[in-house]
C-alpha positions in Angstrom: -13.0 -41.4 -40.7 -13.4 -38.3 -43.1 -15.4 -36.1 -40.7 -12.8 -36.9 -37.4 -10.0 -35.9 -40.3 -11.9 -32.8 -41.4 -12.8 -31.7 -37.7 -9.0 -32.0 -36.7 -8.0 -30.1 -40.0 -10.5 -27.3 -38.3 -9.4 -27.5 -34.8 -5.9 -26.7 -36.7 -6.6 -24.5 -38.8 -8.1 -22.9 -35.7 -5.3 -22.7 -33.6 -3.3 -21.2 -36.1 -5.2 -18.3 -37.1 -5.8 -17.6 -32.9 -2.3 -18.0 -32.4 -1.3 -15.3 -34.9 -3.7 -13.2 -34.1 -2.5 -12.8 -30.4 0.3 -11.0 -29.5 3.6 -11.6 -27.6 3.1 -8.0 -25.9 1.2 -6.4 -23.2 -1.6 -4.5 -24.5 -2.6 -1.0 -23.5 -6.7 -0.3 -24.6 -6.2 -3.5 -26.9 -3.2 -1.9 -28.8 0.0 -4.3 -28.6 2.8 -2.0 -26.5 5.4 -2.1 -29.5 6.1 -0.9 -32.6 7.4 2.8 -33.6 5.7 5.6 -31.6 4.4 7.0 -34.2 2.5 3.8 -35.3 1.1 3.2 -31.7 0.1 6.8 -31.7 -2.2 6.7 -35.3 -3.3 3.3 -33.5 -4.3 4.6 -30.7 -6.4 8.1 -32.0 -9.1 5.7 -33.3 -9.7 5.2 -29.1 -11.6 8.3 -29.5 -9.0 10.5 -27.6 -7.7 13.8 -28.0 -3.6 13.8 -29.4 -2.1 16.6 -27.9 1.5 16.2 -29.7 5.0 14.7 -28.9 8.1 15.2 -27.0 11.3 13.8 -26.1 10.3 10.3 -27.1 6.8 10.6 -25.0 3.0 10.6 -26.8 0.3 12.8 -25.0 -3.4 12.0 -25.1 -6.3 13.6 -23.3 -9.5 11.4 -22.8 -11.2 9.2 -21.3 -10.5 5.8 -19.3 -11.5 3.0 -17.8 -15.0 5.2 -17.2 -12.4 8.1 -15.6 -12.7 11.6 -17.7 -10.2 14.0 -18.2 -7.3 11.0 -18.1 -3.8 12.1 -19.2 -2.0 9.1 -21.1 1.8 8.6 -22.5 3.1 6.2 -24.1 6.7 6.6 -23.5 9.2 5.0 -26.6 12.7 4.2 -26.2 14.6 7.2 -28.5 17.2 5.3 -29.8 15.4 2.5 -31.2 12.5 4.2 -31.6 10.1 1.7 -29.7 7.3 2.0 -27.6 7.6 0.5 -24.2 5.3 1.7 -22.0 1.9 3.0 -21.6 0.8 5.7 -18.3 -2.0 7.0 -17.6 -2.4 9.4 -14.8 -6.1 10.1 -13.8 -7.8 13.3 -12.9 -6.0 14.8 -9.3 -8.4 14.5 -6.3 -8.2 17.3 -3.1 -9.8 14.9 -0.6 -8.2 11.3 0.5 -11.5 9.6 0.4 -11.9 11.0 -2.9 -8.1 9.7 -4.2 -8.2 6.4 -2.2 -11.6 5.4 -3.7 -9.8 5.8 -7.3 -6.9 4.0 -6.1 -9.6 1.0 -4.9 -11.4 0.9 -7.8 -9.4 0.7 -10.4 -7.6 -2.0 -8.4 -10.4 -4.1 -7.5 -11.0 -3.7 -11.7 -7.2 -4.5 -12.2 -7.2 -8.1 -10.0 -10.7 -8.9 -11.8 -8.6 -8.9 -15.2 -5.5 -10.1 -13.8 -6.3 -11.8 -11.1 -4.2 -10.9 -7.5 -1.7 -8.3 -7.4 2.1 -9.9 -7.3 2.8 -7.2 -5.6 0.4 -4.6 -2.8 1.9 -1.8 -0.4 -0.7 0.2 1.1 1.1 1.9 4.6 1.8 5.3 5.4 5.0 5.8 6.9 5.2 5.7 11.2 1.9 5.9 11.2 -1.8 6.2 9.6 -3.1 9.8 9.9 -6.7 10.0 11.5 -8.4 12.3 9.2 -8.8 13.0 5.5 -6.1 16.2 5.4 -3.5 15.0 7.5 -3.5 12.0 4.5 -3.6 14.4 2.0 -0.2 16.1 3.7 1.3 12.6 4.1 1.1 12.2 -0.2 1.8 15.2 -0.7 5.3 14.9 1.5 6.1 11.2 0.1 4.8 9.7 3.3 2.2 7.7 1.6 3.5 4.5 0.3 0.2 2.8 -2.3 1.3 0.8 -4.9 -0.2 -2.5 -6.7 1.4 -4.5 -9.2 0.6 -7.5 -11.6 2.7 -9.7 -13.4 1.7 -11.2 -16.7 3.7 -13.4 -19.0 3.5 -10.3 -21.2 4.3 -7.9 -19.1 3.7 -6.0 -15.8 0.5 -3.5 -14.6 1.9 -0.8 -11.2 -1.0 1.2 -10.1 -0.4 3.4 -7.6 -1.1 7.4 -6.0 1.4 9.8 -6.7 1.7 13.5 -6.5 3.5 16.4 -8.5 3.9 19.1 -6.3 1.6 20.1 -2.8 -1.5 20.2 -4.8 -1.4 17.8 -7.4 -2.3 14.1 -6.1 -3.7 11.7 -8.7 -4.2 8.0 -8.6 -1.4 6.2 -11.6 -1.5 3.2 -13.5 1.4 2.1 -15.8 1.6 -0.6 -18.4 5.3 -1.8 -18.8 5.5 -4.0 -21.9 8.5 -7.2 -21.3 10.0 -8.2 -24.5 10.5 -4.2 -25.0 11.5 -3.4 -21.5 14.5 -6.1 -22.2 15.7 -3.9 -24.6 15.1 -1.2 -22.9 17.3 -2.5 -20.3 20.0 -3.9 -22.7 20.3 -0.6 -24.3 20.8 0.6 -20.7 23.6 -1.9 -20.4 25.4 -1.1 -23.5 25.8 1.9 -21.8 27.7 0.5 -19.2 
């Protein structure tokens, strides 16, 4: 009987310890998306990333992410509350559709392995699918390409997309939205209305 009670006590202590260490927030590089921007920046600095600086509630890093070099990482906070609510990764710019789509599908596959089947997946070109690499890139650059996959978890959502900035900078974008702090952001916006 003593062994059973001792075993039960150990199980309870283990589950309490586990519950205390697991965050209610979505994580980015193993760090819960929570707290002040400065505290998140300090934690992220230990991840072998180069800190560029911060401006208007966004901290920028450069470095490797998911085995891709030269990524830009942005950490976004709600300025009024100094509360981190989003993390985003811009993967290196691509000049061809084959390399851009390869990045997208490789990252999508990794996310599917970690988070399961996507909640939403749209992968299409407006009107019709162009038949060559150059035309597909023109469609990306002119907002006529919609490749977007979303994963939903109890702690937030992860969105993967093909995006661009201007006509020469086409890239894969990965965004992590914390559910709890995202609701704080929404409530702040609602207060403005």
